[in-house]
C-alpha positions as CSV (number, residue, x, y, z in Angstrom):
1,M,-37.8,-79.3,142.0
2,T,-38.0,-79.4,145.8
3,T,-35.1,-81.6,147.1
4,H,-35.3,-81.4,150.9
5,L,-37.8,-81.1,153.7
6,Q,-37.3,-77.4,154.3
7,A,-37.5,-76.4,150.6
8,T,-40.0,-73.6,149.9
9,T,-42.2,-72.2,147.2
10,T,-42.6,-68.4,146.9
11,L,-46.1,-67.1,147.2
12,N,-47.5,-64.3,145.0
13,N,-46.5,-61.8,147.7
14,G,-42.9,-63.0,147.9
15,K,-43.5,-64.9,151.2
16,A,-41.7,-68.3,151.3
17,M,-43.9,-71.3,152.2
18,P,-42.6,-74.8,152.9
19,W,-43.7,-77.4,150.3
20,F,-44.2,-79.9,153.1
21,G,-45.8,-79.7,156.5
22,I,-47.7,-81.5,159.2
23,G,-51.5,-81.3,159.5
24,V,-53.4,-81.8,162.8
25,F,-57.0,-82.3,161.6
26,K,-59.0,-84.4,164.1
27,V,-56.1,-84.6,166.6
28,E,-57.4,-83.7,170.0
29,D,-55.8,-81.1,172.3
30,G,-53.4,-82.9,174.6
31,P,-50.1,-84.6,175.0
32,E,-50.3,-86.8,171.9
33,L,-50.7,-83.7,169.7
34,V,-47.9,-81.8,171.5
35,D,-45.6,-84.7,171.1
36,A,-46.5,-85.1,167.4
37,V,-45.8,-81.5,166.5
38,K,-42.6,-81.5,168.5
39,A,-41.4,-84.7,166.8
40,A,-42.2,-83.1,163.4
41,V,-40.2,-79.9,164.2
42,A,-37.3,-82.0,165.6
43,H,-37.2,-84.0,162.4
44,G,-37.0,-80.9,160.3
45,Y,-40.6,-80.0,159.5
46,R,-41.1,-76.2,159.5
47,S,-44.8,-75.9,158.5
48,I,-47.7,-76.6,160.9
49,D,-51.3,-76.4,159.8
50,T,-54.3,-76.1,162.2
51,A,-57.7,-74.4,162.3
52,A,-60.0,-72.9,164.8
53,I,-62.6,-75.6,164.3
54,Y,-60.0,-78.3,165.1
55,D,-60.2,-77.1,168.7
56,N,-56.5,-77.9,169.2
57,E,-54.7,-74.5,168.8
58,R,-53.7,-74.4,172.4
59,S,-51.8,-77.7,172.1
60,V,-50.2,-76.6,168.8
61,G,-49.1,-73.4,170.5
62,Q,-47.6,-75.4,173.5
63,A,-45.8,-77.7,171.1
64,I,-44.4,-74.7,169.2
65,R,-43.1,-73.1,172.4
66,E,-41.5,-76.3,173.6
67,A,-40.1,-77.2,170.2
68,L,-38.4,-73.8,169.8
69,Q,-36.9,-74.1,173.2
70,E,-35.6,-77.6,172.7
71,T,-34.3,-77.1,169.1
72,G,-32.9,-73.5,169.5
73,L,-35.0,-72.5,166.5
74,S,-36.7,-69.1,166.4
75,R,-40.4,-68.3,165.7
76,E,-39.4,-67.0,162.2
77,D,-38.1,-70.5,161.3
78,L,-41.6,-71.9,161.4
79,F,-44.6,-71.4,159.1
80,V,-47.9,-71.6,161.0
81,T,-51.3,-71.7,159.4
82,S,-54.8,-71.4,160.9
83,K,-58.2,-70.9,159.5
84,V,-61.3,-68.9,160.4
85,W,-64.4,-71.0,160.9
86,N,-67.8,-70.6,159.1
87,A,-69.6,-69.2,162.2
88,D,-67.0,-66.3,162.4
89,L,-67.2,-65.2,158.7
90,G,-67.9,-61.5,158.7
91,Y,-65.7,-58.4,158.9
92,E,-65.7,-57.8,162.7
93,A,-66.2,-61.5,163.6
94,T,-63.3,-62.6,161.5
95,L,-61.0,-59.9,163.0
96,A,-62.1,-61.2,166.5
97,A,-61.5,-64.8,165.4
98,Y,-58.0,-64.0,164.3
99,E,-57.2,-62.6,167.8
100,T,-58.7,-65.7,169.4
101,S,-56.6,-68.0,167.4
102,L,-53.4,-66.0,168.2
103,E,-54.3,-66.0,171.9
104,K,-54.8,-69.8,171.9
105,L,-51.6,-70.4,169.9
106,G,-49.7,-67.9,172.0
107,L,-48.3,-66.3,168.9
108,D,-47.9,-62.7,167.8
109,Y,-48.7,-63.4,164.2
110,L,-49.6,-66.2,161.7
111,D,-47.7,-66.9,158.6
112,L,-50.9,-67.8,156.8
113,Y,-54.6,-67.3,157.6
114,L,-57.3,-68.9,155.5
115,I,-61.1,-68.7,155.1
116,H,-62.0,-72.3,155.9
117,W,-65.0,-72.7,153.7
118,P,-66.7,-70.5,151.0
119,V,-69.9,-69.8,152.8
120,A,-72.2,-68.0,150.4
121,G,-72.8,-64.4,151.3
122,K,-70.2,-64.3,154.0
123,Y,-66.7,-64.9,152.5
124,K,-66.3,-61.5,150.9
125,E,-66.6,-59.6,154.2
126,A,-64.3,-62.2,155.8
127,W,-61.8,-61.6,153.0
128,R,-62.0,-57.9,153.6
129,A,-61.0,-58.6,157.2
130,L,-58.1,-60.8,156.1
131,E,-56.9,-58.0,153.8
132,A,-57.0,-55.5,156.7
133,L,-55.0,-57.9,158.8
134,Y,-52.5,-58.4,156.0
135,K,-52.2,-54.7,155.3
136,A,-51.6,-54.0,159.0
137,G,-48.7,-56.5,159.0
138,R,-50.6,-58.8,161.4
139,V,-50.4,-61.9,159.1
140,K,-47.7,-62.7,156.5
141,A,-50.0,-64.2,153.9
142,I,-53.7,-64.8,153.4
143,G,-55.7,-67.3,151.4
144,V,-58.7,-69.5,151.2
145,S,-59.6,-73.2,151.7
146,N,-62.1,-75.3,149.8
147,F,-62.7,-72.6,147.2
148,Q,-63.7,-73.9,143.7
149,I,-63.1,-71.9,140.5
150,H,-66.4,-70.0,140.7
151,H,-65.8,-69.0,144.3
152,L,-62.4,-67.6,143.4
153,E,-63.7,-65.7,140.5
154,D,-66.4,-64.2,142.6
155,L,-64.0,-63.3,145.4
156,M,-61.5,-61.7,143.1
157,K,-64.1,-59.5,141.4
158,D,-64.1,-57.3,144.6
159,A,-60.8,-58.2,146.3
160,E,-58.0,-55.7,146.6
161,I,-55.5,-58.5,147.3
162,K,-55.5,-61.8,145.5
163,P,-55.4,-65.0,147.6
164,M,-52.0,-66.4,148.0
165,V,-53.0,-70.0,148.8
166,N,-56.0,-72.2,148.1
167,Q,-56.0,-75.3,150.4
168,V,-58.3,-78.0,149.1
169,E,-59.0,-81.7,149.3
170,L,-56.6,-83.2,146.8
171,H,-55.3,-86.7,146.2
172,P,-55.0,-89.1,143.3
173,G,-58.7,-89.9,143.6
174,L,-59.6,-86.2,143.4
175,S,-56.8,-84.6,141.4
176,Q,-58.6,-81.2,140.9
177,Q,-56.9,-80.6,137.6
178,A,-59.2,-77.8,136.4
179,L,-58.8,-76.0,139.7
180,R,-55.1,-76.5,139.7
181,D,-54.9,-75.0,136.2
182,F,-57.0,-72.0,137.2
183,C,-54.8,-71.3,140.3
184,A,-51.6,-71.7,138.3
185,R,-52.9,-69.1,135.8
186,H,-53.6,-66.7,138.7
187,D,-50.5,-67.5,140.7
188,I,-52.4,-68.9,143.6
189,Q,-50.5,-71.8,145.3
190,I,-52.5,-75.0,145.6
191,E,-52.2,-76.9,148.9
192,A,-53.5,-80.4,149.5
193,W,-55.5,-81.5,152.6
194,S,-56.2,-85.2,153.0
195,P,-53.4,-86.0,150.5
196,L,-53.7,-89.7,151.4
197,M,-57.5,-89.8,151.0
198,Q,-57.7,-90.7,154.7
199,G,-56.1,-94.0,154.0
200,Q,-58.4,-95.1,151.2
201,L,-55.6,-95.4,148.6
202,L,-53.2,-97.4,150.7
203,D,-54.1,-100.7,149.0
204,N,-54.3,-99.4,145.5
205,P,-52.4,-101.9,143.2
206,V,-51.0,-99.2,140.8
207,L,-49.6,-97.3,143.8
208,Q,-48.3,-100.5,145.3
209,E,-46.5,-101.4,142.1
210,I,-44.9,-98.0,141.8
211,G,-43.9,-98.0,145.5
212,A,-42.3,-101.4,145.2
213,R,-40.2,-100.2,142.2
214,H,-38.8,-97.4,144.4
215,G,-38.7,-99.2,147.7
216,K,-41.2,-96.7,149.0
217,S,-44.6,-96.9,150.7
218,I,-47.8,-95.9,149.0
219,A,-48.0,-92.8,151.2
220,Q,-44.6,-91.8,150.1
221,V,-45.4,-92.2,146.5
222,I,-48.6,-90.1,146.8
223,L,-46.7,-87.3,148.7
224,R,-44.0,-87.4,146.0
225,W,-46.7,-87.1,143.3
226,D,-47.9,-83.9,145.1
227,L,-44.5,-82.3,145.2
228,Q,-43.7,-83.1,141.6
229,H,-47.0,-81.5,140.6
230,G,-46.1,-78.3,142.5
231,I,-48.7,-79.0,145.2
232,V,-47.9,-78.0,148.9
233,T,-48.8,-81.0,151.0
234,I,-49.6,-81.4,154.8
235,P,-50.0,-85.1,155.7
236,K,-51.4,-85.7,159.2
237,S,-49.9,-88.2,161.6
238,T,-49.4,-88.4,165.4
239,K,-46.9,-91.2,165.3
240,A,-43.2,-90.1,165.2
241,H,-42.1,-93.0,163.0
242,R,-44.9,-92.1,160.5
243,I,-44.1,-88.4,160.6
244,I,-40.5,-89.3,159.7
245,E,-41.5,-91.8,157.0
246,N,-43.9,-89.3,155.4
247,A,-41.1,-86.8,155.0
248,S,-38.8,-89.4,153.4
249,V,-39.8,-88.4,149.9
250,F,-36.8,-86.4,148.7
251,D,-34.5,-89.2,147.8
252,F,-36.4,-90.5,144.8
253,E,-38.3,-89.2,141.8
254,L,-41.3,-90.5,139.9
255,T,-41.0,-90.9,136.2
256,S,-43.3,-89.1,133.8
257,E,-44.9,-92.4,133.0
258,E,-45.5,-93.1,136.7
259,M,-46.9,-89.6,137.2
260,A,-49.3,-90.2,134.3
261,R,-50.5,-93.5,135.8
262,I,-51.2,-91.9,139.1
263,D,-53.0,-89.0,137.4
264,A,-55.2,-91.6,135.7
265,L,-56.5,-92.8,139.1
266,N,-58.6,-89.6,139.4
267,Q,-62.3,-90.4,139.8
268,N,-63.4,-87.1,141.3
269,L,-64.1,-88.9,144.6
270,R,-64.2,-86.8,147.8
271,V,-63.7,-88.0,151.4
272,G,-64.7,-84.6,152.7
273,P,-67.7,-82.3,152.0
274,D,-68.4,-80.9,148.6
275,P,-67.9,-77.2,148.8
276,D,-70.9,-76.6,146.6
277,N,-73.2,-78.9,148.6
278,F,-71.9,-78.4,152.2
279,D,-74.4,-77.7,154.9
280,F,-72.5,-74.7,156.4
């Protein structure tokens, strides 16, 4: 069981990936984002998740450079993820998109590169590009985002390399149990985006009760639930005190009964698009 902020899981290619990171979805390029990422790294976070469509890779890159300089860490101490957007899915277009992301981030490589959405008829060529980047040593791990079981089955029919990560919307209101079981069988690491359901669970009485029992916030209870289920999690915040609070989840443990009560909150409710009905 993960016991500290820099604990890692081992992906199916042997690459170590932190269980816990900071997400930057919907955070605009600029000083607020730079300060948030720097605060996270200073506090001990080692994983940073962005995407081309977030339009904030330049500030993430600036934050990484400044954080490394201020902390004395090296690039190899961090795990940086970005994602190729739907408009760039295709072999040559995906290769070009990767170079654009690297240029904006000011990095020589990414630790993880993901296909952001399973656009029908496009993701297989994009995957071929990710495989080429991986085989060339340009990226340390490759994976997908928002892929359901049938997307993964379809992709793996022709893939040379199996995805290492599947990043999906996942929280107590959408626990994705069948998908988690499938990924576990195929040694694909599940990662949760929107782990706090964009704040919609923060007044849930069950979570309030469990939090009070441990002297923890609802957010901390949910993030601990992720970790105890073997789910990589990347909560988003721009406030330093919240970034620190989110990571204070390694000094308590949920009981099996508490885990089951949280599991029972699942209603298959999404706050983001449905991958099967998304207007790409």
